C-alpha positions in Angstrom: 4.0 -9.7 2.5 4.7 -6.4 1.5 3.2 -3.7 -0.6 5.5 -0.9 -1.6 3.9 2.1 -3.3 6.3 4.7 -4.7 6.8 5.0 -8.3 5.1 0.4 -5.4 6.6 -1.0 -5.1 7.3 -4.5 -3.4 5.7 -7.1 -1.2 7.3 -10.5 -0.4 6.1 -13.8 0.3 6.5 -15.0 4.1 7.1 -18.5 4.5 7.2 -20.8 7.5 8.7 -24.0 6.0 6.2 -23.9 3.2 4.9 -21.2 1.2 2.6 -18.8 2.7 0.2 -18.0 -0.2 -1.7 -15.3 1.6 1.4 -13.2 1.6 1.7 -13.5 -2.2 -1.4 -11.4 -2.7 0.3 -8.8 -0.8 3.2 -9.0 -3.1 1.0 -8.3 -6.1 -0.7 -5.4 -4.2 2.7 -4.0 -3.4 4.1 -4.2 -6.8 1.2 -2.3 -8.3 0.6 0.1 -5.5 3.9 0.7 -4.2 5.0 2.9 -7.1 3.6 6.3 -6.7 6.4 8.6 -7.3 8.2 10.2 -10.1 10.6 7.2 -10.9 9.9 4.5 -13.5 9.0 1.0 -13.0 6.2 1.3 -10.5 3.0 1.9 -12.0 0.7 2.6 -9.2 -0.3 6.3 -9.6 2.8 8.2 -10.3 2.8 11.4 -12.5 5.8 10.6 -14.7 8.0 13.5 -15.7 7.2 14.7 -19.2 3.7 13.3 -19.2 1.1 16.0 -19.4 -2.4 15.5 -17.7 -5.4 14.6 -19.9 -8.4 16.5 -20.1 -10.0 14.2 -17.6 -7.2 14.8 -14.9 -7.0 17.5 -12.3 -5.8 20.8 -13.5 -5.5 19.5 -17.1 -7.4 22.4 -18.7 -5.0 24.8 -17.1 -2.0 23.2 -18.9 -3.5 24.3 -22.2 -2.0 27.9 -21.3 1.1 28.8 -19.3 0.8 29.7 -15.8 -0.1 33.4 -15.3 3.2 34.0 -13.3 6.3 32.1 -12.4 5.2 29.3 -9.8 7.8 27.4 -8.0 7.6 23.7 -7.9 8.0 20.5 -10.1 4.3 19.6 -10.9 4.8 16.2 -9.4 3.4 14.9 -6.2 5.5 11.9 -4.4 3.3 9.3 -2.9 4.8 6.4 -1.1 3.2 3.4 0.8 4.4 0.0 2.0 2.3 -2.8 3.2 3.8 -5.8 5.0 3.1 -8.2 8.0 5.4 -9.1 10.7 6.1 -12.6 9.8 9.4 -13.9 8.5 10.8 -16.5 6.2 12.7 -19.3 8.2 16.5 -19.0 8.1 17.7 -20.4 4.9 14.3 -20.4 3.2 13.9 -18.2 0.0 11.0 -17.2 -2.1 11.0 -15.8 -5.5 8.0 -14.4 -7.5 7.7 -13.4 -11.1 4.7 -11.3 -12.1 3.2 -8.7 -14.1 1.4 -5.3 -13.4 -0.8 -3.3 -15.8 -1.7 0.3 -14.7 -3.9 2.9 -16.1 -4.3 6.5 -15.2 -5.9 9.6 -17.0 -2.4 10.4 -18.4 -0.6 7.2 -19.4 -0.4 3.4 -19.4 2.2 1.1 -18.0 2.7 -2.5 -18.4 5.4 -4.0 -16.0 6.7 -7.5 -17.1 8.5 -9.2 -15.7 8.5 -8.0 -12.1 10.8 -10.1 -10.0 10.6 -10.2 -6.2 12.6 -12.1 -3.9 13.3 -12.6 -0.1 15.5 -14.8 2.0 15.5 -15.7 5.5 19.0 -14.8 7.3 18.2 -15.4 10.9 15.3 -15.9 13.3 14.7 -12.2 13.4 16.0 -10.8 10.1 15.3 -11.5 6.4 16.2 -9.5 3.2 14.4 -8.9 0.0 14.5 -7.2 -3.3 11.9 -6.2 -6.0 12.6 -4.8 -9.7 10.4 -4.6 -12.7 10.8 -4.1 -16.3 8.3 -1.4 -17.6 6.7 -0.7 -20.7 4.9 2.9 -20.5 3.4 5.3 -22.8 0.8 8.0 -23.1 -2.4 6.8 -25.1 -1.4 6.6 -28.8 2.2 7.7 -28.0 5.5 5.9 -28.3 6.4 3.2 -25.7 9.2 3.6 -23.4 10.9 0.7 -22.0 13.6 -0.2 -19.5 14.6 -1.5 -16.0 12.5 0.0 -13.2 13.3 1.2 -9.8 15.1 -1.2 -7.4 13.9 -1.7 -3.9 16.0 -3.4 -1.3 14.7 -4.1 2.2 15.5 -5.9 5.5 12.7 -6.9 7.8 13.6 -6.9 11.5 11.0 -8.8 13.7 10.5 -7.4 17.2 7.7 -9.9 18.2 6.7 -13.2 16.4 3.0 -13.4 15.9 3.2 -17.1 15.6 4.8 -17.7 18.9 2.6 -19.5 21.4 3.0 -16.9 24.2 2.4 -13.9 22.0 -1.3 -14.2 21.5 -1.1 -14.1 17.7 0.2 -10.4 17.7 3.6 -9.4 16.1 5.5 -6.3 15.3 8.5 -5.5 12.7 10.2 -2.7 11.2 11.5 -2.6 7.6 14.4 -0.3 6.5 14.0 0.3 2.7 16.4 1.5 0.2 15.0 2.8 -3.1 17.3 3.1 -6.1 15.7 5.1 -8.9 16.3 4.0 -12.5 16.8 7.6 -13.8 17.6 10.8 -11.9 14.5 12.6 -10.8 15.9 16.1 -11.6 16.3 19.0 -9.6 17.7 18.5 -6.1 16.4 14.9 -6.0 18.5 11.9 -5.7 18.4 8.5 -7.2 19.0 7.1 -3.7 16.2 7.2 -1.2 15.0 5.5 1.9 11.8 4.7 3.8 11.1 3.2 7.2 7.8 1.4 7.6 6.7 -0.4 10.8 4.2 -3.1 10.7 1.8 -5.0 13.0 0.1 -8.3 12.5 -2.8 -10.0 14.2 -3.4 -13.9 13.6 -6.7 -15.7 13.9 -7.7 -19.2 13.0 -8.8 -18.5 9.4 -8.4 -14.6 9.4 -5.4 -12.5 9.5 -5.1 -8.7 9.8 -1.9 -6.7 9.3 -1.0 -3.1 8.6 2.0 -0.7 8.1 2.9 3.1 8.7 5.9 5.3 8.1 7.8 7.6 6.0 9.5 7.8 2.7 12.4 10.2 2.3 11.0 11.6 -1.0 8.4 13.2 1.1 5.6 11.0 1.9 3.7 9.7 5.0 1.6 6.7 4.7 -0.8 4.2 6.6 -2.0 0.8 5.1 -3.9 -2.2 6.2 -5.3 -5.6 4.8 -7.5 -8.5 5.9 -6.7 -11.9 4.6 -9.3 -14.7 4.8 -8.8 -18.5 4.2 -11.5 -19.6 2.0 -10.2 -23.2 2.0 -6.8 -25.1 2.7 -5.6 -23.7 -0.7 -7.4 -20.5 -1.4 -7.1 -17.1 0.3 -8.8 -13.9 -0.5 -7.0 -10.5 0.5 -8.4 -6.9 0.6 -6.2 -3.8 1.3 -6.4 -0.1 1.7 -3.5 2.4 1.5 -3.5 6.1 2.3 -0.5 8.3 1.5 0.2 12.0 2.1 2.8 14.0 -0.1 4.6 16.2 2.6 6.5 18.5 0.2 5.0 21.8 -0.6 4.9 22.2 -4.3 2.9 25.3 -5.6 3.0 24.1 -9.2 1.3 20.9 -8.2 -1.4 22.8 -6.3 -2.0 25.2 -9.4 -2.4 22.0 -11.5 -4.9 20.7 -9.1 -3.0 17.7 -8.1 -4.3 16.4 -4.7 -1.7 16.2 -1.8 -3.2 12.7 -0.7 -4.2 9.7 -2.2 -6.3 6.5 -1.3 -6.2 3.1 -3.0 -7.8 -0.1 -2.6 -6.7 -3.6 -3.7 -8.5 -7.0 -3.6 -7.5 -10.5 -5.0 -6.9 -14.0 -4.3 -3.9 -16.5 -4.0 -4.1 -20.2 -4.8 -1.6 -22.9 -3.6 -0.8 -25.0 -6.6 1.7 -27.1 -4.7 3.3 -27.0 -1.4 6.1 -24.6 -2.7 4.0 -22.9 -5.6 1.3 -20.4 -5.4 -0.5 -18.2 -8.2 -2.1 -14.9 -7.4 -3.9 -12.2 -8.9 -5.6 -8.9 -7.9 -7.3 -5.7 -9.1 -7.3 -2.2 -7.6 -7.9 1.6 -8.1 -7.7 4.9 -6.6 -10.9 5.6 -4.6 -9.9 9.2 -3.7 -10.3 12.4 -6.2 -9.1 11.4 -9.7 -6.4 13.4 -11.1 -3.2 12.9 -13.1 -1.7 10.9 -10.2 -4.6 8.5 -9.6 -5.0 5.0 -10.9 -8.3 4.3 -12.6 -7.4 0.6 -12.9 -4.5 -1.6 -11.6 -4.3 -5.5 -12.5 -1.6 -7.7 -11.5 -0.9 -11.4 -11.3 2.1 -14.1 -11.0 3.4 -17.0 -9.7 5.6 -17.4 -6.5 8.1 -20.3 -5.6 9.7 -21.1 -2.3 12.7 -23.3 -1.8 15.6 -23.8 0.7 18.5 -21.5 -0.2 20.8 -23.3 2.1 20.4 -25.8 4.9 20.5 -24.8 8.5 21.6 -27.0 11.3 
């Protein structure tokens, strides 16, 4: 499962023959937390271009008057994070999730629906995935902007299978990610960006832990982790935490009082409705200092389906 977090997004379901519900939760977490940048379509804590901080956000009062002198910078902090495990879909198996995400910050509100995520196992060691939302965003009381959000394409390359009998329940994977922004970010930015997360997974009988760390080319280092507990044969609970650091110097953002780092937590449950259908939901928020980039509340949920995309010999 994955939890992207740039303007995020994504997290995919991992399946081994049947659907793996626990991973669905991460999917939801990813969709809502993954997006913390300046693009659209990912609600989790991004300070969108053109949105001015409210009085409750960091540096808001300073926006009432122009800067005392010309200050270089964009006034936007780029935060990116990704949370995934080291497990893969079986070759030929596919998973599609349809979900929603609601995000509230001191500056704006965003409702992403539908959010579509998918993944397919290509070989024993490689799978591909994608994630794209349709967003509805506005400042409180203002007009609503709608459109197709940022597209995330990723590959997961497994280096060590945590389910293999001789690996002691420990696995590793790397996940090259391509981010395609729905609109140009302005300045010298690009619509096309990349990220390189690496993940570790530790499996137990009824408990599983996994985490990721890496870099987003828009300028963000991150580390994230989650613990998943099986409450029954059909119900799983997951808790996750992500930490992101904006690496680009931006004097205007500092003048506005925007923090260069951010910490988010998420928690939720996944229920196996049928052998190939699971429902999931979660809630989260920023626990570090609240400013225009922070999330005062994130809620998401949806349904995931797994099926055979093709038959393997």
